N, C-alpha and C positions, 0 to 999 in steps of 0.2 A: 464417727462412721464415716467413711469416703464419702466423695460426691467428686463428680465427673462433670465437666461442663462441655458445653456443646460446640462442635468445633468454627470457629469463627469462618463467617460464610465471603469469601472474596467480593470484590468490589464491582467486578469487571469479568469477563471472561475473558481471559488471554489468551493467547494462540500456544503460549508453550505449555501449559496448561491441556488443551486442545491435544496439541502433538504427542503429547507424554501418554494421555486415554490413547490412544489412536492408534500408537507404536510400540506403548511400553516402554520407551526407550527415549533417552536426551537425542532428540532428533533438528538438523539443522540445514537452512538453505546455503547453497553454493550457487554463488551469482553469475551469471556467461555472459560475456559478450561475445555474441554469436555475427555480427560486420554489419547488424541492421542498421536504417536510417529511419527517417519521421515521414510520412506526406508534406508535414510545416517547416521540413529542411529542404529535400527537394525540388520545391516547387509545384510538385502535382496539387497542394493547396494554399500553399505558402513558402514563404523561405525565411530563414535566421532562427526556426524553433521555438519555444516556448521561453519566456524572458528570464526564467530562472535556471533557466538548464546550461549544465554543463554536466554530463552523464559520468567524467570522469569523477565527480567531487561523491557521487554515490553508487557507482560502480566499479569494483575493483579486478576486473573481467579486462582482459587483456585478447585484444582482437588476433595478435600475433599468434596467439597458440590455439592451438584447434579446440573444440569442446573439450574433449578424451583430458587433454593438459590441463584444461582451467579448470575444470573437478577434480582433478587428481592434486592439483596444488590448493585446492582452495581447501580438502578434505583434511590435507595434510593440517595445514593451519588449524579447522575448527577442532578435529580431533586434540592438537597441543592446548588451545590454547579455552576449550571449553569442556571437552570429554564427548564431544559427537559419538555417536554411536551409527547413526544412518542419516541421511541427506534425501533433501529435495531438489532439483534439478532446478534453478532458478534460471530464467529468460528474461533478463533485468534490462539491460540496455537500451534503449530508445525503442521500437516498433517491433516486439519480434514476432507478430503474425504478416511482417509486411515485406510477402513474398510469395511466390507459387506455391502449393499445393507439394507439391514434390521435393522439394528445397525444407521446406518446413517439415516433411514427413523424416527425414534423414538426417534435418540438424537433430530432432526430437528422440530418434531410434537411438542414435548417437548418445545421447545423456542415458538414456534410459537402460543402455548396454553396460556403464558401467557399475562397479561392484557398490552396493552398500546404496546405489540411489532407489527410493522406495518411493519418486514422485515427480510431478512437473509442477510447477509456476510458472505460468508464461504472462505475461506486463503486455499493453497493447493499448491501443488508442480504442475507441466508441467506432470510430469510424475508418476503422481497420479489419473488421469483423466479418465480413460475407459467409452467407450458409456455407460454403464450402467450406472454410476456414473451421467453421464451429461444427459441421461434421465429423471434420478432422477431430479434432479436440475430443468429441463426444466419443469416436474412437478409441482415443487414450485411456479417456474415461470409465469405459469401460471395464478395463484392466489393472487399471492402477490409480493411484490416487492423485488428481487433478485442481489444481487453481485456475482460473482464467481472473485476471485482475487488469480490470478496467479504469483507466483512471478519470475520472471527473472533476475534480478539483478546486471547482464551484458549481452551484447550482443556479445560476446566474449568467446570464448570455452577455451581459453589457461585460461580465468581470473575465468570463472566456474571450470573447474580442478581444480586451486589454491585455492579457498575455499572450494573443497570440496562439490561442490551442489551434484555431481552423475547425473545432467542427463545435457544435451546440448541444441543450440539455437535450434536444429532440434526439440525437443521434445515439445519447447515452440512453434515452430511456428506451430506444427503438432494439439498442445492440444487447438491454436486460435482457427485455421481452421475448427476441431469438433464442437468447442463452440456456432461458428460462424453460424453452421447448423442449429444450436436451438436457435437461435435468443437470447445468455444469455450476459446479460450485465455482460462485460468484463474492469478489472480492473489489471496491474499489478505494480510489483515493483521493483524500478530500485535502487542501490545506487553510489552515486557520490565518488570517492576517491580510489575505490576498489586497494590493492595493484598492481604495473606495470604498470596498466593505464594513461593515459596521457591525456587531456582533449580532443584530437581529438578522443579517443578512446571513450569517454563518450558520446562525440555528435555523434558518428558512432552508438552505444546503440539507443541514442534517437532519431535517423532518421529513425533505422530499425522497433521502436516501429509505430513511424510516420506514418511509409508505412505501416501498420496494421489495424490503423485508430481504436485504440484500446477505449471503450469509457472512459475509465479514469486510472490516473494514479496516486502514489505514489513515491517522490523522498525522498529520505533518506542521509547524510551523514553518511560517515562513520566515527563509532564512536566505542571506546574502552570500554568494559564492564568487567566486574572481572569472572572470573572463565571461560575464553574462552582462545581457542589456539589463535587467534587474540592478546590476552592481555599478554602474552610470546612473542612473534613475536613483540609486540611493545616493550615489557620492554630489550628487547634482541637488539633492536634498527632498525630492519629491517623492519619497515615500518613507514610511512612517513603519516601525515593528513593535511588535507586543511585548512587555515586559514579561519575566517568567509567571507574576505575578496573574498580570492579566492570560496566560495562555491557561494556565493552570484553571482558572474559573471559568473559561469557554470547554475546555475538556472535558469538564465535569457538566456544563451543562449537556455537553453531547452525547456523553454517557447517559444520563437522565435519558434521553430523548429515543436514544435506540431499543429497539428491540431487547429482551433479557437475555438471548442467546445467540445474541448477534458476534459473532467471535471477532477481536480487539486485536489485529495482527501488528499495531504501532500506535504509541501516543504521542508521539515527537519523532520526529527529522534529525539527522545528525550528517555532518561532513568533516574530512579529513581537516585538519587544526591549520595547514598549510593553505588549505583554499578557501575556509572561510572568513568571511568579511565581517558579519555581524547577523545574529544579537549574540555576545560573547556569551552568555550564559550558556548558549549551546555548545560549550567546550567539555563541561560538568553533565554528561546525562544521568549518572546517579543521581545527582543532587536534584536535578529537575523532575525525573520520575519519582522522587521524593517527594517534591512539593506538590506534583500531583496526586497523587496517596495522600497527602495532608488536607488536600482543600475538600477532599472524598470526606473523609473521616471530619471534618468541621463539618461540614453539611448532613455528614450521617447520612449520604447516600448512597445508592448501589445502579446498576446500570440499567435501564429500565424503568426504573421508579416514576417519571414522568412520561409513560408510553401510553400512546392512547387509541392505539391503534390496533387493531386484530392478530391476536397470536394464531401462532400458527401450531396445527395438530401438534409436533414435538416439542413445544415450548412449554415449561413449565413456570407457573407466574412468582 
């Protein structure tokens, strides 16, 4: 007599799975550098930018090219490398709502006019989403797939001041509340291992995000890239970094604490080899992700295992 075993339940909700279920094919983001700056660079709030930030390390966009040219170049690469069929225009570099409404609309419209672009993802800061910008994004969300990505990085004002974010946690909470009124899909970014933070501090940040029931999250490990304030601090010995084992343990903690249906867009950051200073385990992303999976298996836990908040109506325990 033959028997069939039940399918293995994934240990977390991956973004790739979500995209395939939504669109029925392989979908990838195309990164765009639309020529923005940030209020903590141009003096509106402060100068110098976040201490870890060198946008070249994570955004391959070339602001000398038009939006259309960047998208076509990115699409060709993703088609060759991953067999992608459809694409999301990802406004990634710097603060992608930091302009007047007419200019933002021109940029977003140009991206959506490209073939095989099925949606927008707009990365920005919580202090750069006035109601007029949120209304504009909501108008796009009414007829296309759209994500608003709000960088938080830490749920502690002391840390945000140290890394020169130029906003506090209250600004993030306010932006989330106003975006929720417009039913926007919300993702936030968190960095684990920021200077001065303990594992308890990092778990507290995740609990804060879990209580807000955001739709998605990106987890990053603190890594040092060239030509940043953080690199100078690291070379002076004033910054310590997480080992891979410590990071895997923290990611497992975070996944346990998050709601069971939060989409996990990222489990770690990455940077080009020629720009990465440390930690060197970042260079082998596959091995790092495998180590995280091993930790989840070792503990036999799933996303949401330790979540104590209220489930949304569409959540299945």
